[in-house]
C-alpha positions, 0 to 999 in steps of 0.5 A: 111549816108552824109549830115546828118547835112542838116537833123537834121537841116530841121527837127528842122526848121521843127518843130519849124514852125509846133509849130509857126503855131499851137500857131497862130491858136490856141493860147489856153491855152495862150493869143495871145500876150503870144503866140507871145512870145513864137513863137519868142522865139523858132524862134530866137532860131532854126534859131542860132541852124541852123546857128550854126551847118551848119557853124561851126559844134558847140556843143553849136548848136546841144545842142541848138536844142535839147532846141528847141525840149525841148521846143516844147515838153513842149509846146505839154504836154499843148497845146490842141490836134488838127489836126496840132498838131499831125503834130507838134508832129511827127516833134518833134518825127523825130527832136528828133531822128536826132539830137541824134548823137551830132557828124553829122558835119556840111556844112562848118566845118566839126568838131567843133572847139577845142577853146570852148566858156567858158561854163558861157558864153554859159550859160548867152546867153542861159539864155537872149535868154531863160528868155522871152519864159520860162516866156510866158510858165507858164503864161499860160492865165495871162496877161503879163505886161510888159514883151514883154518890157522886152523880147525885152530888155532881146535879145537886151542885147543878141545881144549886147555881143554875138557881143562883141560891145564896152560896151558889157561886162559893158552892160553884167553885169548891164543888169540883176540886172536893168531886174529883177526889172520889175519882178515888174510889172508881175503877177505870177508865171511868175514873179518868173519864171523871176525873178529867171533867172535875179538873174542866168544871174546876177551871171553868168555875174559876172565870170571871163568867160563872161569878158575872151568871149569878152574880152581875155587875147590876142587880136587878130592882137596886136603886140608886139614890141621888140629890133631886137637883140630880134629877132628869127636868121632866122628873122634877117638872112631874114631882113639882120640884122645878123651881 
C-alpha cells in the first residue's frame, strides 16, 4: 500500500492527541500538574517521531514512535476507564499495527540514511527526552516537587545537544550530574527513577559516540592545503599547471 508512512504517522499523532485529551479531561490517578508533564513528553516525542519519519524515513523516528505507543499503553493501564479511554485504546491498536513494518519509507526520503547516528548518542537523547515523563508516570498522586523545573532543564539540554550548538558537548556531559542532584527534592519513587536516568545519561555522555555526534573527525566543508605538484593529474591539467 502506497503512502503507508502517512497512515502510520497520522495514527501515532492521533493516539497522542487522544491521550492528551484523556489526561487533561480526567488526570486521575495523577495530579493535574503531573498530567501536564506527561502530556508535554508525549507530544514532544510524537512531534520528533513524525518529523523523523516523514523527512528522513529515520529508523530512530520509527523506534521513537513505537516508544510513544508503549508510553500511551502504560498510561492506559493505569488510567481509569472512561469513554475517551476506549477511543484512545483503539488508536493504540491501530498505531501498533501500522508501525509493525519499519520499512514504510518517508515523504522526503524513501529509504533510511546509510550513515547511522551513533547508538549511545541516540540513547542519550532518548533518556533526556523521556526522563521527565517516566518520573511523572510513577509519581501518580505524589507532589512533583522540583520536577517541572528539572523537566524544563532536561529538555533544554536535549535541544542544545541535538542542535550541536557551541558548547553542546560540555553541556551534555556536565548537565546530567547536575540534574541528578535535583532528585533530592523529588518524592519517592520518582526520586529514584529520575536519579537512575541521570546516572545513565552521565554514563552515556562520557562515551566517544556522544562526542562524535557533535564533533565529527572530518568536518564538512573543511579544506586541506597541499602543494600543486601533489594534486591529481586531471586537476593540474585543468588548472594549466601540468608541465
